[in-house]
Structures are given as structure tokens and as C-alpha cells.
C-alpha positions as CSV (number, residue, x, y, z in Angstrom):
1,M,10.0,-14.1,9.7
2,R,11.0,-15.5,13.0
3,Q,11.4,-13.1,15.9
4,F,12.7,-13.4,19.4
5,V,12.3,-10.2,22.1
6,I,14.4,-11.2,24.9
7,H,14.1,-8.8,28.0
8,G,17.4,-8.4,29.8
9,H,16.6,-6.9,33.4
10,D,19.9,-6.4,34.5
11,A,21.8,-5.9,31.5
12,P,23.4,-2.2,30.5
13,T,21.6,0.5,28.4
14,T,24.6,2.6,27.8
15,G,28.1,1.0,26.5
16,D,29.8,1.9,29.4
17,F,31.0,-1.8,30.4
18,S,33.9,-4.0,30.1
19,L,34.1,-6.8,27.4
20,D,36.0,-8.6,30.3
21,D,33.0,-8.9,32.5
22,L,29.8,-9.7,30.5
23,A,28.9,-11.9,33.7
24,G,29.5,-9.7,36.5
25,G,30.0,-5.9,36.0
26,A,27.8,-5.9,32.5
27,G,24.9,-7.1,34.1
28,R,24.7,-10.6,32.7
29,L,24.7,-9.7,29.3
30,D,26.4,-12.5,28.3
31,I,23.3,-14.5,28.6
32,L,21.9,-12.1,26.0
33,C,25.3,-12.7,24.1
34,R,24.5,-16.4,24.1
35,C,20.6,-15.6,22.8
36,V,21.7,-13.8,19.9
37,N,24.4,-16.5,19.5
38,S,21.5,-18.9,19.1
39,A,18.8,-17.0,17.3
40,L,20.9,-15.6,14.5
41,F,23.5,-18.1,13.6
42,L,23.7,-21.5,11.9
43,S,26.9,-23.7,11.3
44,H,28.7,-21.5,8.8
45,A,25.8,-19.6,8.0
46,M,23.4,-17.0,9.3
47,R,19.6,-17.2,9.9
48,T,18.6,-14.8,7.7
49,D,14.7,-15.3,8.5
50,T,15.5,-13.7,12.1
51,R,15.8,-10.7,14.3
52,V,16.2,-10.4,17.5
53,H,15.0,-7.6,20.0
54,L,17.2,-7.5,23.1
55,V,15.2,-5.1,25.6
56,V,17.3,-3.8,28.1
57,G,16.4,-2.2,31.1
58,D,13.2,-1.5,30.2
59,A,14.2,1.4,28.4
60,V,16.3,0.3,25.6
61,T,15.8,-2.1,22.7
62,V,18.8,-3.7,20.5
63,R,17.5,-5.1,16.9
64,L,19.5,-7.3,15.0
65,D,18.7,-8.0,12.0
66,G,20.0,-11.6,10.5
67,A,19.5,-10.5,6.6
68,E,20.9,-7.0,7.2
69,I,23.8,-7.6,9.8
70,R,27.6,-7.7,8.7
71,Y,30.5,-8.6,10.8
72,L,28.7,-10.8,13.5
73,H,30.9,-13.6,14.7
74,P,29.5,-16.4,17.4
75,N,31.4,-15.6,20.3
76,E,30.7,-13.6,23.4
77,R,33.0,-10.8,23.0
78,N,31.9,-10.1,19.0
79,I,28.6,-9.5,20.2
80,A,28.8,-7.8,22.8
81,G,31.3,-5.3,21.1
82,M,28.5,-5.1,18.8
83,L,25.8,-4.1,21.1
84,R,28.0,-1.7,23.0
85,K,28.4,-0.1,19.6
86,A,24.6,-0.1,19.3
87,L,24.1,1.2,23.2
88,D,26.3,3.9,22.8
89,A,24.4,5.0,19.8
90,T,21.8,5.5,22.0
91,D,22.2,9.7,22.0
92,R,21.5,9.7,18.5
93,V,18.0,8.1,19.4
94,I,15.0,10.2,19.1
95,G,11.7,9.3,20.6
96,H,11.3,5.6,19.8
97,R,12.4,6.5,16.1
98,E,15.7,3.9,15.8
99,A,19.0,4.8,14.8
100,S,21.3,2.7,13.0
101,P,25.3,2.4,14.2
102,S,26.1,-0.7,11.7
103,S,24.7,-2.6,9.4
104,G,21.7,-4.5,10.6
105,V,21.9,-3.2,14.2
106,Y,19.3,-0.7,15.3
107,V,18.5,0.7,18.5
108,S,15.7,2.8,20.4
109,K,14.3,4.0,23.2
110,R,11.6,1.6,24.1
111,G,10.5,-0.9,26.8
112,L,9.2,-4.1,26.6
113,E,5.7,-2.7,25.6
114,A,6.7,-0.2,23.0
115,T,9.0,-3.0,21.4
116,L,5.9,-5.5,21.0
117,D,3.8,-2.8,20.2
118,D,5.9,-2.6,17.2
119,I,6.2,-6.4,15.9
120,D,4.0,-7.9,13.9
121,G,3.6,-11.7,14.3
122,T,1.9,-14.5,16.7
123,L,3.1,-13.5,19.9
124,V,4.3,-16.5,21.9
125,Q,5.6,-16.2,25.5
126,L,8.2,-19.2,25.8
127,H,7.5,-19.9,29.8
128,E,8.0,-23.3,32.1
129,A,4.1,-23.1,33.0
130,G,2.8,-22.9,29.1
131,D,1.5,-25.6,27.4
132,P,4.1,-28.3,25.8
133,L,5.3,-26.9,22.4
134,P,4.6,-30.0,20.3
135,D,0.8,-29.5,21.3
136,V,0.8,-26.0,19.3
137,E,0.5,-25.7,15.8
138,P,3.8,-24.2,14.5
139,P,2.6,-20.1,14.1
140,E,3.5,-18.5,10.8
141,D,5.5,-15.4,12.0
142,P,6.2,-16.0,15.5
143,V,7.3,-13.7,18.0
144,F,9.0,-15.8,20.8
145,V,9.2,-13.7,24.0
146,L,10.9,-14.6,27.2
147,S,13.3,-13.7,29.9
148,D,16.7,-13.7,31.0
149,H,17.7,-15.3,33.8
150,H,15.1,-13.8,36.2
151,E,11.4,-14.2,36.2
152,F,9.4,-11.8,34.1
153,T,7.9,-8.9,36.4
154,D,3.8,-9.0,37.7
155,D,3.8,-6.0,35.5
156,E,5.3,-8.1,32.3
157,A,3.8,-11.1,33.5
158,D,0.4,-9.5,32.7
159,L,1.1,-7.5,30.0
160,L,2.2,-10.7,28.3
161,A,-1.1,-12.5,29.7
162,D,-2.5,-9.8,28.1
163,R,-1.2,-9.9,24.4
164,A,0.4,-13.1,23.8
165,D,-1.6,-15.4,21.1
166,E,0.4,-18.6,22.7
167,R,2.2,-19.1,26.0
168,V,4.0,-22.7,25.7
169,R,6.8,-24.3,27.2
170,V,9.8,-26.1,25.5
171,G,10.0,-29.7,27.5
172,P,9.7,-31.0,31.1
173,E,13.1,-29.2,32.3
174,I,13.9,-25.6,32.6
175,L,16.0,-24.3,30.1
176,H,18.3,-21.6,30.0
177,A,17.3,-18.8,27.5
178,D,19.8,-19.3,24.4
179,H,19.3,-23.0,24.9
180,T,15.2,-22.4,24.5
181,I,15.7,-20.5,21.6
182,T,17.7,-23.3,20.1
183,V,14.7,-25.7,20.8
184,A,12.0,-23.2,19.0
185,H,13.9,-22.8,16.0
186,N,14.1,-26.6,15.7
187,Y,10.6,-26.9,16.6
188,L,9.8,-24.4,13.5
189,D,12.6,-25.9,11.0
190,T,11.2,-29.6,11.6
191,D,7.5,-27.9,11.1
192,G,6.4,-29.1,14.5
193,F,9.1,-31.8,15.2
194,T,7.5,-33.7,12.4
195,T,9.3,-33.5,9.3
196,Y,13.2,-34.1,9.2
């Protein structure tokens, strides 16, 4: 199982946003939508071995499971609509228990730390100051953690420093979060860039 945890610092924690202004009024939700696209979609197929955890406002987590999800299409507006539906369901969430507003989509009232507590696997922080990706052996069940267009806060960085098994960078240049996910997938698909 491959998992990606993306922290959306400015993204809304409720469904009260316009699908016509994802980059502005919706707190750069467009970035998270592109991350979902990169994490779950292949050309004409879905990555059924992948889960995405979107942590928004360090208060709510939306989990999308590639093996279960239905009616998701690879465009920002469709993905944002599904996220809005999930965020609208937070009133059905009790504690850290998840609600499922649609197939393969789950929402819980958990921030970054609680979300990481609930995920099993090798925690890999994707960060421009990490070790080069080709120098790291591909983990069996990777949990890649990355931020949106903001740096992790000091508290978040300390949390990840304590929890991460690896801290890696995907290349010599700083990439967008969604592009970083694509490179991480390619790294796993090729067994560490060795098999094509």
C-alpha cells in the first residue's frame, strides 16, 4: 500500500466554498485537488494500491482510497466537489471516528499528528533538504508526507523529525507538491529507478 499525507494549511475545514474559486476563496484547494489527481490516477485507470490523506487546517482529514472510490474524475472541479461533500459531512463525525459520505471517501476530525498516529507504514517526509531519493531503498509500505505551498510549521517539522523514518528529496529543484507525488510514484513503480 502506498499512502500520501498532504497538509493543506489554508484549505477550508467546511464545504462552504465556491468551486469557481479554488485557488483563492477556497484557500488553495486547487493544490490539494492536483495532489489527489497525481496520487490516484493513471492514464485510463486508478491506482488501487494508493490512499490519500488530506489534512486541512490541522483539524480535519479527508481520506480517499483508490481501491474503493467511485465517480472521481481527473479534473480539479470534480475532485473539489467530492472534497466539499466530504467536508460537509464533518457534522456526522464523532471524535476521531470517520464518516463516509461516498464510496472510498472518509472524513474525520483529526489533525496531522492524529492522522499519522493512525497510519501504518514507513513514514517518509518529502522535503527539499532530505537525502536524494535514489540513495534511499524503496520502502515496503511507504507513507509519504508533504506540505502544500507552505513550509511545515516549526511544531509540524519537530513532529516529523521525531516520526519520520526517512527524509528525502525527489530532485535538485523544488517541485510542486503534485509533481513530487508523481516522481515518488515513478520511484516506486521502477523499484528505485532500476526497472523500466
